[in-house]
C-alpha positions as CSV (number, residue, x, y, z in Angstrom):
1,M,27.3,16.6,-53.8
2,P,27.5,17.1,-57.6
3,M,25.2,20.2,-57.6
4,E,26.3,21.6,-60.9
5,Y,25.5,18.4,-62.6
6,L,22.1,18.3,-60.9
7,R,21.4,21.9,-62.1
8,Q,22.3,20.8,-65.6
9,L,19.9,17.9,-65.4
10,E,17.1,20.2,-64.2
11,R,17.6,22.2,-67.4
12,D,18.0,19.3,-69.8
13,E,15.1,17.6,-71.6
14,L,14.5,14.4,-69.7
15,P,14.5,11.5,-69.9
16,L,18.1,11.3,-71.3
17,V,20.7,8.6,-71.6
18,E,24.1,9.2,-69.9
19,W,27.1,7.3,-71.2
20,D,29.9,9.2,-69.4
21,V,31.2,7.1,-66.5
22,V,32.1,10.1,-64.4
23,N,28.5,11.5,-64.7
24,I,27.1,8.0,-64.0
25,D,29.0,8.1,-60.7
26,K,27.5,11.5,-60.0
27,L,24.1,10.0,-60.7
28,R,24.7,7.2,-58.2
29,V,25.3,9.9,-55.5
30,L,22.3,11.9,-56.5
31,H,20.1,8.8,-56.6
32,A,21.3,7.7,-53.2
33,A,20.4,11.1,-51.9
34,G,16.9,10.9,-53.4
35,M,17.5,13.8,-55.8
36,V,17.0,12.0,-59.1
37,E,15.2,9.0,-60.4
38,V,17.5,7.0,-62.7
39,Q,17.9,3.6,-64.1
40,L,21.5,2.7,-63.2
41,P,23.7,-0.1,-64.7
42,P,25.4,-2.5,-62.3
43,V,28.8,-1.2,-61.2
44,D,30.6,-4.1,-62.8
45,S,28.7,-4.0,-66.1
46,P,30.8,-3.7,-69.2
47,C,28.2,-1.3,-70.7
48,Q,27.9,1.7,-68.5
49,K,24.7,3.5,-69.6
50,A,22.2,5.2,-67.3
51,Q,18.8,6.6,-68.1
52,V,17.9,9.7,-66.1
53,L,14.1,9.8,-65.7
54,Y,13.5,13.0,-63.7
55,V,14.8,15.3,-61.0
56,T,12.8,14.7,-57.8
57,G,11.0,17.3,-55.7
58,L,13.8,17.0,-53.2
59,G,16.3,17.6,-56.0
60,C,14.5,20.7,-57.1
61,A,14.1,22.0,-53.5
62,T,17.8,21.4,-52.9
63,L,18.7,23.4,-56.0
64,R,16.5,26.3,-54.9
65,A,18.1,26.2,-51.4
66,H,21.6,26.0,-52.9
67,G,20.9,28.9,-55.2
68,A,19.6,31.1,-52.3
69,R,22.7,30.2,-50.3
70,M,25.0,31.1,-53.2
71,R,23.3,34.5,-53.6
72,M,23.5,35.1,-49.9
73,S,27.3,34.3,-49.8
74,R,27.9,36.9,-52.6
75,R,26.5,39.7,-50.5
76,N,28.8,41.8,-48.4
77,P,29.2,40.7,-44.7
78,A,27.5,43.8,-43.3
79,Q,24.4,43.3,-45.4
80,R,24.3,39.6,-44.4
81,D,24.5,40.5,-40.7
82,L,21.8,43.1,-41.1
83,E,19.5,40.7,-42.8
84,A,20.2,38.0,-40.2
85,S,19.2,40.3,-37.4
86,F,15.7,40.4,-38.9
87,D,15.3,36.6,-38.9
């Protein structure tokens, strides 16, 4: 999942037009997962241009969960084990 690109989109002013083919492929994945609303060009279109409308609620929630998971993985193992014992 292209999480860094999703995080960038959340910070950008939307709607925006994306011309980069690599990023358009990431948008296809994010759209299929329900994380962004986007107008995508046909795959075989000679003009590859997408318009990103917004990051969905699911996309925002996924970013929050991913951020919490990243913070948790940076803690030392003993602290994680201690916190897990309280869950």
